[in-house]
N, CA and C atoms as an extended XYZ file, in Angstrom:
228
Properties=species:S:1:pos:R:3:atomname:S:1:resname:S:1:resid:I:1 pbc="F F F"
N       -11.897       -9.385        4.658 N   MET     1
C       -10.896       -9.481        3.883 CA  MET     1
C       -11.428      -10.201        2.579 C   MET     1
N       -10.771      -10.201        1.374 N   GLU     2
C       -11.586      -10.274        0.830 CA  GLU     2
C       -11.339      -11.849       -0.184 C   GLU     2
N       -12.277      -12.022       -0.867 N   ALA     3
C       -12.711      -13.616       -1.611 CA  ALA     3
C       -11.061      -13.804       -2.375 C   ALA     3
N       -10.719      -15.655       -1.952 N   ILE     4
C        -9.733      -15.632       -2.765 CA  ILE     4
C       -10.006      -16.756       -3.889 C   ILE     4
N        -9.849      -16.820       -4.742 N   LEU     5
C       -10.124      -17.467       -5.976 CA  LEU     5
C        -8.940      -18.330       -6.531 C   LEU     5
N        -8.910      -19.639       -6.517 N   ALA     6
C        -7.680      -20.297       -6.975 CA  ALA     6
C        -5.963      -20.196       -6.157 C   ALA     6
N        -6.442      -19.380       -5.087 N   GLY     7
C        -4.992      -18.901       -3.840 CA  GLY     7
C        -4.764      -17.665       -4.450 C   GLY     7
N        -4.885      -16.809       -5.081 N   ILE     8
C        -4.805      -15.113       -5.614 CA  ILE     8
C        -6.066      -14.650       -6.023 C   ILE     8
N        -6.017      -13.506       -4.642 N   GLU     9
C        -7.424      -12.608       -4.439 CA  GLU     9
C        -7.747      -12.174       -5.542 C   GLU     9
N        -9.016      -12.229       -5.044 N   VAL    10
C        -9.987      -12.061       -6.887 CA  VAL    10
C       -10.075      -10.659       -7.535 C   VAL    10
N        -9.091       -9.702       -6.115 N   GLY    11
C        -9.036       -7.912       -6.699 CA  GLY    11
C        -7.944       -8.189       -7.279 C   GLY    11
N        -7.006       -9.275       -7.026 N   GLU    12
C        -5.657       -8.887       -8.214 CA  GLU    12
C        -5.713       -9.772       -9.121 C   GLU    12
N        -6.754      -10.490       -9.459 N   ILE    13
C        -6.583      -11.085      -10.779 CA  ILE    13
C        -7.483       -9.912      -11.895 C   ILE    13
N        -8.199       -8.709      -11.003 N   LYS    14
C        -8.894       -7.911      -11.308 CA  LYS    14
C        -8.107       -6.909      -12.189 C   LYS    14
N        -7.253       -6.623      -10.818 N   LYS    15
C        -5.725       -5.741      -11.523 CA  LYS    15
C        -4.717       -6.140      -12.625 C   LYS    15
N        -4.692       -7.884      -12.428 N   LEU    16
C        -3.538       -7.821      -13.478 CA  LEU    16
C        -4.851       -8.155      -14.808 C   LEU    16
N        -5.854       -8.735      -14.672 N   ASP    17
C        -6.563       -8.182      -15.876 CA  ASP    17
C        -6.296       -6.690      -16.846 C   ASP    17
N        -6.625       -5.677      -15.492 N   ALA    18
C        -6.452       -4.162      -16.232 CA  ALA    18
C        -5.277       -3.666      -16.195 C   ALA    18
N        -4.428       -4.540      -15.690 N   TYR    19
C        -2.782       -4.231      -15.960 CA  TYR    19
C        -2.389       -4.884      -17.376 C   TYR    19
N        -2.384       -6.039      -17.561 N   LEU    20
C        -2.219       -5.853      -19.101 CA  LEU    20
C        -3.003       -5.570      -19.999 C   LEU    20
N        -4.291       -5.225      -20.243 N   LYS    21
C        -5.093       -4.817      -21.025 CA  LYS    21
C        -4.309       -3.445      -21.225 C   LYS    21
N        -3.659       -2.877      -20.516 N   LYS    22
C        -3.105       -1.745      -20.219 CA  LYS    22
C        -1.913       -1.393      -20.841 C   LYS    22
N        -1.124       -2.383      -20.464 N   LEU    23
C         0.367       -2.895      -20.616 CA  LEU    23
C         0.266       -2.782      -22.400 C   LEU    23
N        -0.374       -3.275      -22.975 N   PHE    24
C        -0.381       -4.224      -24.286 CA  PHE    24
C        -1.425       -3.515      -25.361 C   PHE    24
N        -2.465       -2.717      -24.311 N   ASP    25
C        -3.291       -1.463      -24.785 CA  ASP    25
C        -3.986       -2.487      -26.129 C   ASP    25
N        -4.578       -3.546      -25.608 N   ASN    26
C        -5.769       -4.598      -26.184 CA  ASN    26
C        -6.833       -5.148      -24.713 C   ASN    26
N        -7.445       -4.904      -25.303 N   GLN    27
C        -8.980       -4.854      -24.613 CA  GLN    27
C        -9.374       -6.264      -24.624 C   GLN    27
N        -8.352       -7.436      -25.106 N   LYS    28
C        -8.934       -8.565      -25.155 CA  LYS    28
C        -7.893       -9.299      -24.459 C   LYS    28
N        -6.946       -8.878      -23.908 N   MET    29
C        -6.453       -8.943      -23.156 CA  MET    29
C        -7.630       -9.867      -21.654 C   MET    29
N        -7.164      -11.367      -21.196 N   ARG    30
C        -7.667      -11.728      -20.308 CA  ARG    30
C        -7.401      -12.925      -19.108 C   ARG    30
N        -7.334      -12.366      -17.965 N   VAL    31
C        -6.623      -12.444      -17.173 CA  VAL    31
C        -8.177      -13.869      -16.374 C   VAL    31
N        -7.863      -14.778      -16.066 N   VAL    32
C        -9.103      -16.339      -15.868 CA  VAL    32
C        -8.418      -17.169      -14.491 C   VAL    32
N        -9.243      -17.606      -14.077 N   PRO    33
C        -8.830      -18.609      -13.029 CA  PRO    33
C        -8.432      -19.665      -13.491 C   PRO    33
N        -7.116      -20.879      -13.081 N   ARG    34
C        -7.817      -21.839      -13.850 CA  ARG    34
C        -8.298      -22.988      -12.524 C   ARG    34
N        -8.442      -23.726      -13.668 N   PRO    35
C       -10.003      -24.524      -12.835 CA  PRO    35
C        -9.674      -25.891      -11.600 C   PRO    35
N        -8.066      -26.291      -11.757 N   LYS    36
C        -7.775      -27.056      -10.690 CA  LYS    36
C        -6.561      -26.519      -10.425 C   LYS    36
N        -5.752      -25.834      -10.155 N   LYS    37
C        -4.808      -24.814       -9.750 CA  LYS    37
C        -5.336      -23.760       -8.486 C   LYS    37
N        -3.898      -24.078       -7.606 N   THR    38
C        -4.806      -23.458       -7.098 CA  THR    38
C        -3.658      -21.757       -6.889 C   THR    38
N        -2.468      -21.358       -7.332 N   ASP    39
C        -1.395      -20.806       -7.686 CA  ASP    39
C        -1.153      -19.951       -8.822 C   ASP    39
N        -2.346      -20.216       -9.436 N   SER    40
C        -1.607      -19.658      -10.794 CA  SER    40
C        -2.690      -18.933      -11.957 C   SER    40
N        -3.271      -17.975      -12.366 N   VAL    41
C        -4.346      -18.076      -13.710 CA  VAL    41
C        -3.714      -17.920      -14.803 C   VAL    41
N        -4.153      -18.020      -15.766 N   GLU    42
C        -4.736      -18.214      -17.098 CA  GLU    42
C        -4.639      -17.012      -18.123 C   GLU    42
N        -3.587      -16.545      -19.023 N   VAL    43
C        -3.749      -15.774      -19.920 CA  VAL    43
C        -4.123      -15.634      -21.084 C   VAL    43
N        -5.479      -15.025      -21.835 N   TYR    44
C        -6.013      -15.118      -22.923 CA  TYR    44
C        -5.740      -13.747      -23.897 C   TYR    44
N        -5.766      -13.970      -25.080 N   LEU    45
C        -6.055      -12.874      -25.614 CA  LEU    45
C        -6.799      -13.417      -26.483 C   LEU    45
N        -8.081      -13.116      -26.516 N   GLY    46
C        -9.519      -12.794      -27.076 CA  GLY    46
C        -9.210      -14.602      -25.967 C   GLY    46
N        -9.356      -16.056      -27.671 N   GLU    47
C        -9.612      -16.707      -27.183 CA  GLU    47
C        -8.534      -17.676      -27.259 C   GLU    47
N        -7.310      -17.113      -27.633 N   GLU    48
C        -5.705      -17.918      -27.600 CA  GLU    48
C        -5.402      -17.901      -26.343 C   GLU    48
N        -5.206      -18.881      -26.207 N   PHE    49
C        -4.243      -19.034      -24.643 CA  PHE    49
C        -2.724      -18.848      -25.208 C   PHE    49
N        -2.159      -17.942      -23.973 N   LEU    50
C        -0.872      -17.144      -24.233 CA  LEU    50
C        -0.207      -17.768      -23.086 C   LEU    50
N        -0.374      -17.863      -21.998 N   GLY    51
C         0.687      -18.398      -20.813 CA  GLY    51
C        -0.471      -18.232      -19.484 C   GLY    51
N         0.582      -18.895      -18.414 N   VAL    52
C         0.350      -18.840      -17.093 CA  VAL    52
C         0.587      -17.349      -16.107 C   VAL    52
N         0.307      -17.411      -15.501 N   LEU    53
C         0.466      -15.851      -14.665 CA  LEU    53
C         0.556      -16.840      -13.024 C   LEU    53
N         1.451      -17.102      -12.939 N   SER    54
C         2.306      -18.057      -11.476 CA  SER    54
C         1.993      -17.138      -10.065 C   SER    54
N         1.338      -17.206       -8.794 N   LEU    55
C         1.601      -16.040       -7.902 CA  LEU    55
C         3.539      -17.072       -7.179 C   LEU    55
N         4.122      -16.012       -6.866 N   ASP    56
C         5.333      -15.871       -5.963 CA  ASP    56
C         5.111      -15.504       -4.848 C   ASP    56
N         4.719      -16.431       -3.625 N   ASP    57
C         4.669      -15.665       -2.204 CA  ASP    57
C         5.756      -16.034       -1.249 C   ASP    57
N         6.913      -15.948       -1.755 N   GLU    58
C         7.546      -16.936       -1.038 CA  GLU    58
C         8.010      -16.196       -0.181 C   GLU    58
N         8.985      -14.824       -0.133 N   ASP    59
C         9.561      -14.256        1.023 CA  ASP    59
C         8.447      -13.365        1.623 C   ASP    59
N         7.274      -13.463        1.408 N   GLY    60
C         6.476      -12.231        2.222 CA  GLY    60
C         5.923      -11.201        0.935 C   GLY    60
N         6.513      -11.149       -0.013 N   ASP    61
C         5.715      -10.272       -0.828 CA  ASP    61
C         4.836      -11.395       -1.915 C   ASP    61
N         4.069      -10.507       -2.444 N   ARG    62
C         3.339      -11.202       -3.154 CA  ARG    62
C         3.441      -10.218       -4.975 C   ARG    62
N         4.292      -11.884       -5.804 N   SER    63
C         4.334      -11.067       -6.838 CA  SER    63
C         4.175      -12.287       -8.332 C   SER    63
N         3.987      -12.108       -9.478 N   PHE    64
C         3.595      -12.994      -10.388 CA  PHE    64
C         4.899      -12.912      -11.703 C   PHE    64
N         4.737      -14.423      -11.855 N   ASN    65
C         5.636      -14.421      -12.946 CA  ASN    65
C         5.036      -15.326      -14.238 C   ASN    65
N         5.497      -14.806      -15.205 N   PHE    66
C         4.311      -14.967      -15.986 CA  PHE    66
C         5.183      -16.184      -17.301 C   PHE    66
N         4.365      -17.128      -17.368 N   ASN    67
C         5.219      -18.370      -18.273 CA  ASN    67
C         4.742      -18.674      -20.397 C   ASN    67
N         4.939      -18.513      -20.259 N   MET    68
C         4.583      -18.777      -22.175 CA  MET    68
C         5.379      -19.713      -22.934 C   MET    68
N         4.825      -19.931      -23.580 N   ALA    69
C         5.819      -21.488      -24.071 CA  ALA    69
C         5.931      -21.191      -25.810 C   ALA    69
N         6.254      -20.919      -26.648 N   ILE    70
C         5.964      -21.258      -27.896 CA  ILE    70
C         7.140      -22.484      -28.851 C   ILE    70
N         5.927      -22.981      -29.435 N   LEU    71
C         6.561      -24.109      -29.897 CA  LEU    71
C         6.842      -23.705      -31.356 C   LEU    71
N         7.922      -25.011      -31.686 N   ASP    72
C         8.528      -24.489      -33.085 CA  ASP    72
C         7.611      -24.061      -33.911 C   ASP    72
N         6.127      -25.257      -33.920 N   THR    73
C         5.434      -25.050      -35.138 CA  THR    73
C         4.357      -24.299      -35.082 C   THR    73
N         4.886      -23.237      -33.875 N   ASP    74
C         4.099      -22.203      -34.272 CA  ASP    74
C         4.485      -21.154      -35.045 C   ASP    74
N         5.941      -21.031      -35.033 N   LEU    75
C         6.834      -20.362      -35.635 CA  LEU    75
C         6.824      -20.381      -37.581 C   LEU    75
N         6.062      -21.728      -38.088 N   GLU    76
C         6.047      -22.298      -39.321 CA  GLU    76
C         5.151      -21.465      -39.748 C   GLU    76
């Protein structure tokens, strides 16, 4: 069995990281574990925090939901 980090398997974190880099054609995308959460990881573009990928495994299938907050001050 693979090691689990933050409730998400280490291999899944690596796959999510590779997937986002390929999807956005940007090697600066990074997926990293959250220090105090057990069911999610953080997504960065370089050093800029973009959002959170949360694990959804309620129905037995593992999937991830991405949440990104955009503040009105970010739009100015």
